[in-house]
N, C-alpha and C positions, 0 to 999 in steps of 0.2 A: 529473668525469663519472662515475667509478666510484661515488662516494658517491650521486650522483643515481640511478643504476641500482639500487643497493642499497636506497635509500629507496623507489623505485617497487616493487621486489619485496616489501618489507615491507608496503607499502600494499596490494598485491594480496592478500597473505596475510591482512591485516587484514579486508578486505571479502569474503573467502571465494572469491577467484578463484585458479585454479591459476596458477603462474608461467608456464606455457607456453600461457596462454589466447590469446595474440596469434596463434598459428599456427592455421590452419583445420584442424579435425579431419576425418578421412576420413568420407564419408557412410555412415551406418548405416541399416538398415531400422528404421522406427519408425512408431508409429501417429500421431505428430505430424508428418506430412509438411509441413504448412503451417508449423509452428513451426521445423522444420529449415531450410526455405528462408528463413524470416525471420531465423534466427540466422546463416546463411551470408551474408546480405545486410547484417547489422548488425555488421560487423567494425570495431570502433573500437579505438583504442589505449587504453592504461590511462589516460593523461592525458585523452583525450577522454571516457572513461567517467566519470571523477571530475568533470570539468567539467559534463557532462550531469546527473549525479546532483545536484551542488551547485546548479545553476541550477534544476532541476525541483523539488527539495525546498525551496529558498528561496522560489521563486515560490508553491508550494503552501502553505507556512506563512504567507507574506505574505497570500495570498488568505483563508486561514482567519482570520488576525488582523484583516484589514480587514473581514471580514464582521461583526465585532463593532460596527463603526461604524454599520451599518445593521440592528442587532439588532431595532429596533422596526418594521421593515418586513420581515416574515417572508419575503416572496417574494424580495426582493433578498438577504436573509440566506441563504435556502436555496440560491440559485444560487451565490453566492460561496463558501459553506461547502462545498458539494458539489464544486465545481470545484477548490477547494484540496485536498480529500481525494483526488480523482482524480489531481491532479498529484503529491501526496506518495506515493501508492500506485505511480504509474508511475515515480517516480524510482529505485526500487530495481531496475527492469528495466535501467537503465544499468549498475548494478554487476554484477549476476549474469547478465544476458542475459534476453531475453523468454521463451525456452523454459524455463529453470530457474525463472524467476519463476512462470510458469503451473503448472509441475510442483509447486512448493512450495505454491502456493495450492490446488491440487487434492489435496494430500496428505490421506490419510484422517483425520489428526489435526485438520486445520483446514478441511476442505471445507464443513462446515456454517457455520462462522464466516465463511468467504469468501462463501458464497452469501447469507447474511443481510446481510453488509456491502455487497456489490454491489447486492443487491435494495433495500436501504434508500437507497442513493445514487440509484438509478433512481426509487424512489417519491418521494423528496424533490424531485428535479428535475421529475418529472411533476406533483406537487402545486403546485410553484412556477410552472412554465411553462404548463401547460395548464388545471389546475383553478383556479388563482389563488385558492385559499382559504387565508387566513392561519392559521386554526386547524389545518387538515390539514397545511400546510407546517411549522408549528411542531412538531406531533406527529411528523411524519416526520423532522425534524431531530433530535429527541430520540432516536428510534429509531436514526438513523444514528450519532449520537454513542456510544450504548451499543454498537452493533455494531462501531464503530471500536475501542473499548476492548477488547471481547471478542476481536476479530480480532488486535489487537496482543498481547494476552496469550497467544495461541496460539503465539507464537514464543519465549516464555520458559518454560523447563521448569518444570512444576508450578504455574505462576502461576494458571491457571484453576481448578485444584482448590483452591488456597489461598484465592482470592477467593470461591469458592463456599462454602467452610467458614466464612469470616469473615462472609459475608452471612447464612448460615443461623444463625450464632450471634447476630448482631445482631437478626435479625427473628424469632427463635424465642421465642414467647410461649406461656405456659401459662395457660389460662383456667379 
């Protein structure tokens, strides 16, 4: 049993949780009153958090991969691809909690990447569900995929600057 507890503590540290995360912290004044309430009501054990993360991420990846089966129907593709992205994005809230997830997404370093990513998901779903235009849906999925990559790179130190420099070097032409 001791080895299991040590393994769970190592897993907590691996995913960025404090070892004392299972205890409810005292309430502090915050501008995120709704998020504080949500965090207090979302008290899961470490095992439940890991299960929730794994299930949500696996389902998100499966939806994204299954969307390739309906690639030639952009409306179905847009819906399944966007739903998979939403599930994958939400899976990390199981690991670090919804308040910390939102705080990290609204961090000044990645607020623009987050806004573009969320907006591109909404635009893709709007084009697929309401407009039902295959060309617009396909263009919005391309935008969503690019926003997903840019958003993901915001979590890797210096990745966006490196990709920007590589892209500038690749497309730098002199006439």
